[in-house]
Structures are given as structure tokens and as C-alpha cells.
C-alpha positions in Angstrom: 34.9 -49.0 69.7 34.3 -45.3 69.7 32.1 -43.8 72.4 31.0 -40.2 72.1 29.3 -38.4 75.0 29.3 -34.9 76.4 29.8 -36.5 79.8 33.0 -38.5 78.9 35.2 -35.5 79.8 34.1 -35.9 83.4 34.8 -39.7 83.7 37.8 -41.0 85.3 40.1 -43.1 83.1 39.5 -46.3 85.0 35.7 -45.9 84.7 35.9 -45.4 81.0 37.9 -48.5 80.6 35.3 -50.4 82.5 32.6 -49.1 80.2 34.6 -50.1 77.1 35.2 -53.6 78.5 31.5 -54.2 79.3 30.5 -53.0 75.8 32.9 -55.4 74.2 31.5 -58.3 76.1 27.9 -57.7 75.3 28.5 -56.8 71.6 27.2 -59.7 69.5 27.7 -58.0 66.2 31.2 -59.3 65.6 32.6 -62.6 64.6 32.4 -64.0 68.1 28.7 -63.2 68.2 28.1 -65.0 64.9 29.9 -68.1 66.2 27.9 -68.0 69.4 24.6 -67.9 67.5 25.6 -70.7 65.2 26.6 -72.8 68.2 23.3 -72.2 69.9 21.5 -73.1 66.7 23.4 -76.3 66.3 22.7 -77.2 69.9 19.0 -76.5 69.4 19.0 -78.7 66.2 20.7 -81.5 68.1 18.2 -81.3 70.9 15.3 -81.5 68.5 16.9 -84.4 66.6 17.4 -86.2 69.9 13.7 -85.6 70.9 12.5 -86.8 67.5 14.6 -90.0 67.8 13.2 -90.6 71.3 9.6 -90.2 70.1 10.3 -92.5 67.1 11.8 -95.1 69.5 8.7 -94.9 71.8 6.4 -95.3 68.8 8.4 -98.3 67.5 8.3 -99.8 71.0 4.5 -99.4 71.2 4.1 -100.9 67.8 6.2 -103.9 68.8 4.1 -104.4 71.9 0.9 -104.2 69.9 2.2 -106.7 67.4 3.2 -109.1 70.2 -0.3 -108.8 71.8 -2.0 -109.4 68.5 0.1 -112.5 67.9 -0.8 -113.8 71.4 -4.5 -113.0 70.8 -4.4 -114.9 67.4 -2.8 -117.8 69.2 -5.4 -117.8 71.9 -8.2 -117.6 69.4 -6.8 -120.6 67.5 -6.6 -122.6 70.7 -10.2 -121.6 71.6 -11.5 -122.7 68.2 -9.7 -126.0 68.6 -11.2 -126.5 72.1 -14.7 -125.7 70.8 -14.3 -128.1 67.9 -13.1 -130.8 70.4 -16.0 -130.1 72.7 -18.5 -130.3 69.8 -17.0 -133.6 68.7 -17.2 -135.0 72.3 -20.8 -133.8 72.7 -21.7 -135.5 69.4 -20.0 -138.7 70.4 -21.9 -138.6 73.8 -25.2 -138.1 72.0 -24.6 -141.0 69.7 -23.6 -143.2 72.7 -26.7 -142.1 74.6 -28.9 -142.9 71.7 -27.3 -146.3 71.3 -27.6 -146.9 75.0 -31.3 -145.8 75.0 -32.0 -148.3 72.2 -30.2 -151.0 74.1 -32.1 -150.2 77.3 -35.4 -150.1 75.4 -34.6 -153.6 74.1 -33.7 -154.8 77.5 -36.9 -153.3 79.0 -39.0 -154.9 76.3 -37.5 -158.3 77.0 -37.8 -157.7 80.8 -41.5 -156.8 80.5 -42.0 -160.0 78.6 -40.7 -161.9 81.6 -42.7 -160.1 84.2 -45.6 -161.9 86.0 -49.1 -160.4 85.8 -48.8 -159.0 89.3 -45.4 -157.4 88.5 -46.8 -155.9 85.3 -49.8 -154.5 87.2 -47.4 -152.9 89.7 -45.3 -151.4 87.0 -48.3 -150.0 85.2 -49.6 -148.5 88.4 -46.2 -146.9 89.1 -46.0 -145.5 85.6 -49.5 -144.0 85.9 -48.6 -142.5 89.3 -45.5 -140.9 87.8 -47.6 -139.4 85.0 -50.0 -138.1 87.6 -47.4 -136.5 89.7 -45.6 -134.9 86.7 -48.9 -133.4 85.6 -49.2 -131.8 89.1 -45.6 -130.5 89.0 -46.1 -128.9 85.6 -49.5 -127.4 86.4 -49.8 -123.7 85.9 -51.5 -122.0 88.9 -53.4 -118.7 88.7 -51.1 -115.6 89.0 -48.0 -117.7 88.4 -48.0 -119.1 91.9 -45.3 -121.8 92.4 -46.1 -125.5 92.8 -43.9 -126.7 95.7 -43.6 -130.4 96.6 -43.6 -131.3 100.3 -41.3 -134.4 100.7 -41.8 -136.2 104.0 -39.2 -138.8 105.0 -40.5 -141.8 106.9 -39.2 -145.1 108.1 -40.8 -147.1 110.9 -42.7 -144.6 113.0 -46.5 -145.1 112.8 -46.7 -141.7 114.5 -46.0 -140.2 111.1 -49.7 -139.6 111.1 -49.3 -136.6 113.5 -47.0 -134.8 111.0 -49.2 -135.7 108.1 -52.4 -134.5 109.9 -50.7 -131.1 110.5 -49.5 -130.8 106.9 -52.9 -131.6 105.4 -54.8 -129.3 107.9 -52.6 -126.2 107.3 -51.7 -126.4 103.6 -53.6 -123.7 101.7 -53.9 -125.8 98.5 -53.4 -129.5 97.6 -52.6 -128.4 94.0 -49.9 -126.0 95.2 -48.4 -128.2 97.9 -48.6 -131.9 96.9 -47.3 -134.2 99.7 -45.0 -137.0 98.8 -44.2 -139.5 101.6 -41.0 -141.4 100.9 -40.7 -144.5 103.1 -37.6 -146.5 103.9 -37.3 -149.7 106.0 -40.3 -151.4 104.4 -42.1 -151.2 107.8 -45.6 -152.5 107.1 -47.5 -150.8 110.0 -46.1 -147.5 108.9 -46.9 -148.2 105.3 -50.5 -148.9 106.2 -50.8 -145.6 108.1 -49.5 -143.7 105.1 -51.7 -145.6 102.7 -54.8 -144.7 104.8 -54.6 -141.1 103.6 -55.5 -142.2 100.1 -55.4 -139.4 97.4 -54.4 -136.7 99.9 -50.8 -137.6 99.3 -48.4 -139.8 97.3 -46.6 -142.8 98.9 -43.3 -143.9 97.4 -41.0 -146.6 98.9 -37.2 -146.6 98.7 -36.5 -150.0 97.0 -32.9 -150.6 98.0 -32.9 -152.2 101.4 -29.6 -154.0 101.1 -26.9 -153.7 103.8 -24.3 -151.0 103.2 -20.7 -152.0 103.4 -18.8 -149.4 105.5 -15.4 -149.3 107.1 -15.3 -150.8 110.6 -14.4 -147.5 112.3 -17.6 -146.0 110.7 -19.9 -148.8 112.0 -21.6 -146.5 114.5 -22.7 -144.3 111.7 -24.4 -147.1 109.7 -27.8 -145.5 110.3 -26.7 -142.2 108.8 -25.4 -144.0 105.7 -28.9 -145.5 105.2 -30.5 -142.2 105.8 -28.2 -140.6 103.2 -29.1 -143.2 100.7 -32.8 -142.6 101.3 -32.4 -138.9 100.9 -30.5 -139.2 97.7 -33.0 -141.6 96.1 -36.1 -139.6 97.2 -34.7 -136.2 96.1 -33.7 -137.7 92.7 -37.3 -139.0 92.3 -38.9 -135.7 93.2 -36.6 -133.4 91.2 -35.8 -135.4 88.2 -38.5 -138.1 87.8 -41.4 -136.0 88.9 -39.9 -132.7 87.6 -40.5 -130.5 90.6 -38.4 -127.3 90.8 -38.8 -126.7 94.5 -39.1 -129.1 97.4 -39.7 -128.6 101.2 -38.2 -131.4 103.2 -40.0 -132.6 106.3 -39.1 -135.5 108.7 -41.8 -137.7 110.1 -41.3 -136.7 113.8 -41.7 -132.9 113.3 -44.4 -130.7 114.8 -45.3 -127.9 112.4 -46.3 -124.4 113.1 -49.6 -123.1 111.7 -47.7 -120.5 109.6 -45.5 -123.2 108.1 -46.7 -122.8 104.5 -47.0 -119.0 104.8 -43.3 -118.8 105.8 -42.1 -120.8 102.8 -44.4 -118.9 100.4 -43.0 -115.7 101.8 -39.4 -116.7 101.4 -39.8 -118.4 98.0 -39.1 -115.2 96.0 -35.8 -114.8 97.9 -34.8 -118.3 96.9 -35.5 -117.5 93.3 -33.7 -114.1 93.2 -30.6 -114.9 95.3 -28.3 -117.6 93.6 -26.3 -117.9 96.8 -29.1 -119.5 98.7 
């Protein structure tokens, strides 16, 4: 390398050598520079190729995952369709069985009614008429969409049930909105006569199963509660399913009622309808 400068004559020899060495190192114009550029280019190409392969690998991995999920979804859908078909078949079988059972029961009822005495037929006709009457009340549409709420009074052998009934009848705002159903257990005749004395102000139904309940010896002291439970189950089934009431207020025959009893339940009724946890 030739370096020309009007200042070179003043440089020391060692300084000039240093300049020449530095210039040789940073000069990329020769063969060494070309090799260095090619090496850098190859390294860059290799890096780009590696990056492309990684991207391709990730794409392939995502595609494989998607394919696996789709296969699982198809499998789940197939199983769901099979379950739905099975449910439909079971439902159809149940409907056929129910229809056959209804025909059988109707035949039994027809034969049974043919064997009833005149008094038994009269009682059955009266009961059927009462059921139709109560259902008509439960399905009645009140002005403004006000609810019809049954008041179910549980009674047994207390003639003092009259105290509770007097308070209910006195304080209820409407007989159409709050029909009273007195369900009696025990077949206690004096109590039944007291209830019957209210006539059309209420409905009197009697729990028919007065048989003894078989319970474990260690539960003997709870026998009364078993009978109460049986009575509750029967009366609630009658009120909700046979008479078709949607809402029921339960009252026991020995309760004293506040004058705002009905106002309280009317005020909280919307909460009962809106909150499914209640």
C-alpha cells in the first residue's frame, strides 16, 4: 500500500508502520475482504433458512393440533347424536307404555265403578266435582295478573283449628285469590265437624291412608313424625298436581296469624318468582 502525504516526512518510522498495519486490517477490498463478505452472506442465509424451518415446523404443529381437535369434536358429535337417538327411543317407549297403562287403568276404573255401591258412587262423583271446582279456582285469571295462592292448613285432632281458620278468613283480602284447603289426618270426627261447619268458605280434604307405618325399632319415638311426613306429602301432591296450584302457603292448625299475614306473602311473592334459589 502506498501512502502519500506532505506530513509523512515528519512521522517517525514506528508510527508509519502502525498506520500501514491499521490500513491493512480495515481494507476490505482484497481477497480476504471478499471471503469475509461471502462468509457473512452464507451465515445470513443459513439463519434465514433456520428461521423459515422453525416457522414451518410451528405451522405444521398447529395444523396437527387443529386436526386432532376436529377429530375429537367429530367423535363427540357422533356420540351426542347416538345419545339423542337413544333418548328419543326411550321417550317413545315410555309414551307407549304410559298409553298402554292408561288404557289398562281406565279399564280397571270402569270395572271398579261397576262394583261400587250407590253411596260410594255418590262420594266419588262429589269428589270429582270438588276437584273440578278447585281446579277452576287455581286456573282463574285475576285482574292485573294477580296470583292465585292456595292456603293449605294441616289439621288432625284439634277442634281448636277453628281459631286458625277464623283468623285466615277474617284477614284474607279475597277468597278467589286465597282459597283455603284444610287437609285433615287422623279421621278425628269432632275436628272434621268443626271444619265442615265453615261450608263454602274453604275446602276440606282428608288423608285416606290411616294405616300404621312400619319403622325400625330405634326410630319408634319418631313415629308421629313419620305420619306427619306422610300427610304432608299427600296433601302437597293433591294441591300442586291434582288441583294445579303453582304457589302454596302452608299453615298448621295451632298457629296464631298476624293481621298482615297475607300482605307479607303478597309482598314477597315477586321475589319467589324472580329468584330461583328460593
